Residue frames relative to the residue before (quaternion, step in Angstrom):
aa qw qx qy qz dx dy dz
X 1.0000 0.0000 0.0000 0.0000 0.00 0.00 0.00
X 0.3180 -0.7841 0.5015 0.1806 3.40 -0.69 1.15
X 0.2469 -0.7369 0.6249 0.0742 3.64 -1.20 0.79
X 0.0633 -0.7983 0.5983 -0.0275 3.50 -1.03 0.67
X 0.0448 0.7910 -0.6042 0.0856 3.65 -0.73 1.11
X 0.0958 -0.7129 0.6747 0.1654 3.46 -1.42 0.35
X 0.1393 -0.8193 0.5561 0.0098 3.42 -1.21 0.97
X 0.3585 -0.6905 0.5610 0.2828 3.60 -0.87 0.61
X 0.1862 -0.8106 0.5443 0.1091 3.65 -0.12 1.20
X 0.3581 -0.7456 0.5199 0.2133 3.60 -0.50 1.08
X 0.6942 -0.4233 0.4307 0.3916 3.43 -1.61 0.23
X 0.8560 0.2344 -0.1075 0.4481 3.49 -1.15 0.48
X 0.5931 0.5251 -0.3548 0.4966 3.62 1.25 0.30
X 0.4239 -0.7212 0.4758 0.2716 3.59 -0.88 0.81
X 0.4823 -0.6501 0.4933 0.3184 3.62 -1.19 0.43
X 0.6056 0.4605 -0.4027 0.5090 3.60 0.88 0.93
X 0.6295 -0.5753 0.3854 0.3526 3.50 -1.38 0.34
X 0.7340 0.3636 -0.2219 0.5289 3.64 1.09 -0.71
X 0.4652 -0.6692 0.5242 0.2468 3.42 -1.15 0.90
X 0.1951 -0.7274 0.6480 0.1133 3.54 -1.49 0.32
X 0.8399 -0.0198 -0.0243 0.5419 3.57 -0.78 1.05
X 0.7960 -0.1987 0.1632 0.5480 3.61 -0.81 -1.00
X 0.6049 0.5808 -0.3754 0.3948 3.65 1.08 -0.26
X 0.2101 -0.7685 0.5708 0.1987 3.70 -0.84 0.70
X 0.4598 -0.6874 0.5220 0.2087 3.44 -1.37 0.69
X 0.7524 -0.4485 0.2443 0.4160 3.55 -1.23 0.19
X 0.5745 0.6616 -0.2981 0.3787 3.40 1.49 -0.84
X 0.5934 0.5458 -0.3508 0.4764 3.59 1.35 -0.39
X 0.6984 0.4628 -0.2601 0.4800 3.66 1.21 -0.41
X 0.8266 0.0325 0.0394 0.5605 3.55 0.86 -0.94
X 0.3272 -0.6973 0.6087 0.1902 3.42 -1.38 0.48
X 0.1644 0.8072 -0.5599 0.0890 3.72 -0.59 1.04
X 0.7027 -0.4425 0.2487 0.4985 3.62 -0.91 0.48
X 0.5997 -0.6116 0.4205 0.2991 3.41 -1.17 0.85
X 0.7299 0.4166 -0.3141 0.4416 3.66 0.84 -0.48
X 0.5494 0.6074 -0.4131 0.3982 3.61 1.18 0.24
X 0.0355 -0.8110 0.5834 -0.0245 3.52 -1.02 0.85
X 0.6018 -0.5419 0.4166 0.4131 3.67 -1.17 0.44
X 0.3004 -0.6686 0.6396 0.2315 3.49 -1.32 0.51
X 0.8150 0.0682 -0.0625 0.5720 3.48 -0.41 1.04
X 0.2918 -0.7697 0.5354 0.1894 3.51 -1.12 -0.24
X 0.2361 -0.6743 0.6802 0.1639 3.53 -1.52 0.23
X 0.5041 -0.6615 0.4654 0.3028 3.42 -0.88 0.89
X 0.6521 -0.5472 0.3081 0.4248 3.61 -1.00 0.38
X 0.6877 0.4602 -0.2647 0.4952 3.46 1.17 -0.83
X 0.6398 0.4931 -0.3292 0.4890 3.68 1.08 0.10
X 0.3305 -0.7572 0.5567 0.0866 3.68 -1.24 0.85
X 0.7060 0.5833 -0.3246 0.2367 3.31 -1.44 0.02
X 0.8506 -0.2314 0.0993 0.4615 3.61 -1.22 -0.41
X 0.0872 0.7711 -0.6273 0.0662 3.40 -0.94 0.95
X 0.3184 -0.7687 0.5425 0.1154 3.61 -0.78 1.04
X 0.0120 -0.7848 0.6185 -0.0379 3.54 -0.83 1.01
X 0.1297 0.7728 -0.5961 0.1754 3.45 -0.90 1.29
X 0.3336 -0.6372 0.6315 0.2896 3.56 -1.40 0.06
X 0.5398 0.6095 -0.4255 0.3951 3.74 1.09 0.19
X 0.2343 -0.8233 0.5012 0.1265 3.56 -0.03 1.47
X 0.5956 0.5473 -0.4230 0.4085 3.75 1.02 -0.17
X 0.5994 0.4917 -0.4003 0.4885 3.65 1.12 -0.40
X 0.6260 0.5548 -0.3531 0.4190 3.64 0.95 -0.63
X 0.6697 0.4967 -0.2894 0.4701 3.45 1.06 -0.78
X 0.7015 0.4916 -0.2689 0.4403 3.52 0.91 -0.88
X 0.6932 0.4352 -0.2578 0.5135 3.59 1.21 -0.54
X 0.7646 0.3708 -0.2676 0.4543 3.63 0.92 -0.36
X 0.5723 0.5799 -0.4034 0.4165 3.63 1.14 -0.42
X 0.5256 -0.6687 0.4432 0.2831 3.54 -0.84 1.14
X 0.6843 0.4785 -0.3780 0.3998 3.70 0.77 -0.53
X 0.6240 0.4191 -0.3605 0.5523 3.59 1.18 -0.06
X 0.1493 -0.8138 0.5580 0.0637 3.67 -0.22 1.19
X 0.0321 -0.7868 0.6156 -0.0325 3.67 -0.71 1.10
X 0.4514 -0.6431 0.5567 0.2697 3.50 -1.05 0.58
X 0.0710 -0.7403 0.6684 -0.0145 3.49 -1.09 1.05
X 0.1270 -0.8150 0.5649 0.0223 3.57 -0.45 0.99
X 0.0466 -0.8140 0.5766 -0.0517 3.57 -0.86 1.15
X 0.2622 -0.7319 0.6008 0.1859 3.58 -1.12 0.60
X 0.0386 0.8630 -0.5005 0.0575 3.53 -0.49 0.98
X 0.2554 -0.7682 0.5764 0.1115 3.28 -0.93 1.28
X 0.0743 -0.8150 0.5726 0.0501 3.63 -0.69 1.04
X 0.5984 -0.5892 0.4576 0.2924 3.36 -1.52 0.48
X 0.7498 0.2674 -0.2149 0.5657 3.59 -0.48 1.19
X 0.5449 -0.6080 0.4818 0.3183 3.54 -1.41 0.26
X 0.3478 -0.7851 0.4682 0.2082 3.56 -0.09 1.29
X 0.3144 -0.7791 0.5122 0.1782 3.52 -1.17 0.49
X 0.6437 -0.5318 0.3368 0.4353 3.56 -1.07 0.38
X 0.5935 0.5706 -0.3282 0.4631 3.47 1.26 -0.92
X 0.7149 0.4093 -0.3298 0.4611 3.68 0.59 -0.91
X 0.5928 0.5486 -0.3797 0.4510 3.72 0.95 -0.45
X 0.6555 0.5237 -0.2834 0.4645 3.57 1.11 -0.94
X 0.6574 0.4813 -0.3194 0.4839 3.60 1.04 -0.77
X 0.6486 0.4873 -0.3833 0.4415 3.65 0.94 -0.71
X 0.5998 0.5830 -0.3227 0.4430 3.67 1.20 -0.57
X 0.7266 0.4077 -0.2460 0.4953 3.47 0.98 -0.97
X 0.5871 -0.5674 0.3952 0.4209 3.59 1.08 -0.30
X 0.1129 -0.8091 0.5757 0.0349 3.60 -0.86 0.90
X 0.4583 -0.6437 0.5308 0.3063 3.71 -1.19 0.39
X 0.0088 0.7442 -0.6655 0.0563 3.52 -0.84 1.21
X 0.5607 -0.5345 0.5416 0.3266 3.45 -1.55 -0.01
X 0.0927 0.7413 -0.6643 0.0230 3.76 -0.87 0.86
X 0.8466 -0.0557 -0.0396 0.5278 3.60 -0.52 1.22
X 0.7136 -0.4393 0.2504 0.4848 3.45 1.13 0.61
X 0.6832 0.4553 -0.2911 0.4912 3.53 1.22 -0.16
X 0.5083 -0.6537 0.4488 0.3360 3.66 -1.07 0.59
X 0.0215 -0.7875 0.6142 -0.0453 3.63 -0.89 0.95
X 0.2980 -0.7303 0.6006 0.1309 3.54 -1.11 1.11
X 0.3540 -0.7644 0.4969 0.2082 3.51 -0.46 1.14
X 0.5621 -0.6146 0.4261 0.3533 3.51 -1.16 0.69
X 0.6273 -0.4959 0.3921 0.4549 3.75 -1.01 0.17
X 0.1002 -0.7621 0.6395 0.0136 3.63 -1.04 0.78
X 0.4789 -0.5531 0.6115 0.3015 3.32 -1.66 0.12
X 0.0614 0.7854 -0.6024 0.1284 3.59 -0.79 1.18
X 0.1339 0.7960 -0.5820 0.0980 3.59 -0.59 1.07
X 0.4325 -0.6286 0.5528 0.3350 3.69 -1.06 0.66
X 0.0408 -0.7604 0.6481 0.0105 3.59 -1.14 0.82
X 0.5891 -0.4882 0.5121 0.3904 3.44 -1.52 0.32
X 0.6900 -0.4653 0.3882 0.3959 3.50 -1.41 0.24
X 0.3315 -0.7841 0.4784 0.2157 3.65 -0.43 1.03
X 0.4680 -0.6136 0.5328 0.3473 3.59 -1.29 0.27
X 0.0901 0.7810 -0.5968 0.1606 3.52 -0.21 1.43
X 0.5803 -0.5632 0.4337 0.3974 3.34 -1.29 0.30
X 0.5800 -0.5666 0.3855 0.4404 3.71 -0.94 0.42
X 0.3673 -0.6929 0.5594 0.2685 3.65 -1.04 0.43
X 0.2111 -0.7782 0.5831 0.0986 3.48 -1.05 0.76
X 0.5126 -0.3785 -0.7413 0.2109 1.78 -0.65 2.19
X 0.6715 -0.5343 0.3131 0.4069 3.49 -1.23 0.57
X 0.5530 -0.5175 0.5033 0.4161 3.57 -1.42 0.34
X 0.5689 -0.6607 0.3916 0.2940 3.35 -1.21 0.99
X 0.3349 -0.7619 0.5183 0.1967 3.73 -0.86 0.85
X 0.0002 0.7774 -0.6286 -0.0238 3.55 -0.83 0.86
X 0.4512 -0.7221 0.4397 0.2856 3.67 -0.38 1.15
X 0.8213 0.3726 -0.1777 0.3938 3.58 0.71 -0.87
X 0.6466 0.4369 -0.2665 0.5656 3.42 1.45 0.09
X 0.2979 -0.7938 0.5035 0.1665 3.64 -0.47 1.01
X 0.2439 -0.7239 0.6207 0.1765 3.66 -1.11 0.28
X 0.0018 -0.7996 0.5988 0.0442 3.53 -1.18 0.49
X 0.3752 -0.7631 0.4938 0.1818 3.68 -1.16 0.33
X 0.1351 -0.7447 0.6516 0.0515 3.39 -1.14 0.74
X 0.2237 -0.6928 0.6513 0.2142 3.62 -1.46 0.28
X 0.0505 -0.8107 0.5807 -0.0535 3.55 -0.51 1.15
X 0.0790 -0.7888 0.6093 -0.0194 3.63 -0.94 1.08
X 0.1131 -0.8178 0.5621 -0.0501 3.42 -0.58 1.48
X 0.3407 -0.7116 0.5936 0.1586 3.55 -1.26 0.52
X 0.7128 0.3014 -0.1915 0.6036 3.66 1.37 0.19
X 0.1537 -0.8115 0.5628 0.0329 3.43 -1.34 0.51
X 0.0080 -0.7918 0.6023 -0.1011 3.37 0.46 1.43
X 0.6531 -0.5528 0.3658 0.3660 3.55 -1.26 0.63
X 0.8455 -0.0583 -0.0875 0.5236 3.49 -0.79 1.35
X 0.2091 0.8534 -0.4710 0.0787 3.63 1.08 0.46
X 0.6676 0.5177 -0.3392 0.4137 3.48 0.88 -0.85
X 0.6302 0.5220 -0.3119 0.4829 3.58 1.15 -0.83
X 0.6443 0.5422 -0.3050 0.4449 3.51 0.95 -0.73
X 0.6750 0.5031 -0.2589 0.4735 3.50 0.99 -0.96
X 0.7034 0.4457 -0.3285 0.4457 3.62 0.77 -0.77
X 0.6293 0.5404 -0.3219 0.4564 3.45 1.17 -0.67
X 0.6311 0.5485 -0.3128 0.4506 3.47 1.12 -0.74
X 0.7163 0.3014 -0.2642 0.5712 3.76 1.11 -0.23
X 0.7020 -0.5329 0.2793 0.3810 3.62 0.98 0.79
X 0.7427 0.3934 -0.2567 0.4771 3.73 0.93 0.11
X 0.2119 -0.8338 0.4960 0.1176 3.52 0.10 1.37
X 0.4836 -0.6528 0.4990 0.3017 3.59 -1.14 0.70
X 0.2326 -0.7437 0.6182 0.1029 3.35 -1.17 1.02
X 0.7971 0.0083 0.0122 0.6037 3.63 1.00 -0.85
X 0.1462 -0.7800 0.6080 -0.0240 3.56 -0.92 1.07
X 0.0974 0.7742 -0.6219 0.0663 3.62 -0.64 1.06
X 0.2452 -0.7420 0.5995 0.1730 3.63 -0.82 0.98
X 0.1639 -0.8291 0.5275 0.0864 3.61 -0.58 1.12
X 0.8072 0.0979 -0.0049 0.5821 3.63 1.18 -0.67
X 0.1212 -0.6552 0.7384 0.1039 3.25 -1.69 0.61
X 0.7461 -0.1079 0.0111 0.6569 3.64 -0.16 1.33
X 0.7910 -0.2533 0.2303 0.5070 3.61 -0.96 -1.02
X 0.4970 0.6510 -0.4460 0.3608 3.61 1.17 -0.01
X 0.0277 -0.8853 0.4642 -0.0009 3.60 -0.39 1.00
X 0.5624 -0.5738 0.4493 0.3908 3.59 -1.11 0.40
X 0.2157 -0.8046 0.5194 0.1908 3.60 1.10 -0.60
X 0.7818 -0.3740 0.2781 0.4141 3.48 -0.87 -1.06
X 0.3244 0.7478 -0.5049 0.2840 3.35 1.42 0.69
X 0.4084 -0.6843 0.5762 0.1815 3.41 -1.36 0.70
X 0.6621 -0.5211 0.3363 0.4208 3.61 -0.99 0.32
X 0.7773 0.2457 -0.2221 0.5349 3.57 -0.78 0.98
X 0.6056 0.5497 -0.3983 0.4153 3.78 1.08 -0.16
X 0.1776 -0.7945 0.5795 0.0374 3.46 -1.12 0.72
X 0.1448 -0.8119 0.5653 -0.0172 3.47 -1.04 0.87
X 0.2536 -0.7583 0.5641 0.2059 3.61 -0.57 1.06
X 0.1513 -0.7753 0.6127 0.0242 3.58 -1.18 0.81
X 0.4467 -0.7244 0.4656 0.2428 3.47 -0.98 0.85
X 0.6710 -0.5438 0.3152 0.3933 3.67 -1.03 0.68
X 0.7086 0.4519 -0.3294 0.4303 3.50 0.64 -1.05
X 0.6282 0.5426 -0.3406 0.4415 3.69 0.96 -0.65
X 0.6470 0.5567 -0.2744 0.4429 3.52 1.08 -1.07
X 0.6973 0.4799 -0.2970 0.4419 3.45 0.90 -1.11
X 0.6323 0.5626 -0.3218 0.4244 3.51 1.01 -0.94
X 0.7286 0.4119 -0.2472 0.4882 3.60 0.85 -1.06
X 0.6689 0.4431 -0.3458 0.4865 3.62 1.06 -0.23
X 0.3595 -0.7423 0.4676 0.3181 3.63 1.39 -0.09
X 0.4636 0.6757 -0.4798 0.3134 3.64 0.85 0.91
X 0.3581 0.7325 -0.4886 0.3106 3.64 1.18 0.36
């Protein structure tokens, strides 16, 4: 019997059930069936939507690069981001992946007002003389720390990164650490895997 869950992975929590060193894992937040595992990952310093299941076919369809799936992120950056920087993000930028130069695929990038997100613990540092701004970024690929590398490449380092969607599967109103079970037909429909 397959099980499907979404969780709002908090900041500073690993995308695995066991902790390592000073970092806690998902197992410190929720208790789920032992055969369930996260599909993909979010770095410990990223937050948001994580899918957990024991259905390996979902894992394959979401992680194999030949199946392109939109992943949407809300990104707080250091400084007041410019239209030019947003345009570059949308066109694709050159970043380093495993020591090699890599040109990212075209993405959807738009400036947004500060979104209504749960507070981060600990909060992003506040500096009175340096503004921050927000973008919404939708990618169809997921290289290691890609969003952070992309915003840094256009001169606006990432301060906070929250994944809100995988296709139409949304984090909704979940709070950090909360989990929600989802039915297979709903999941497949929202992920456009039917």
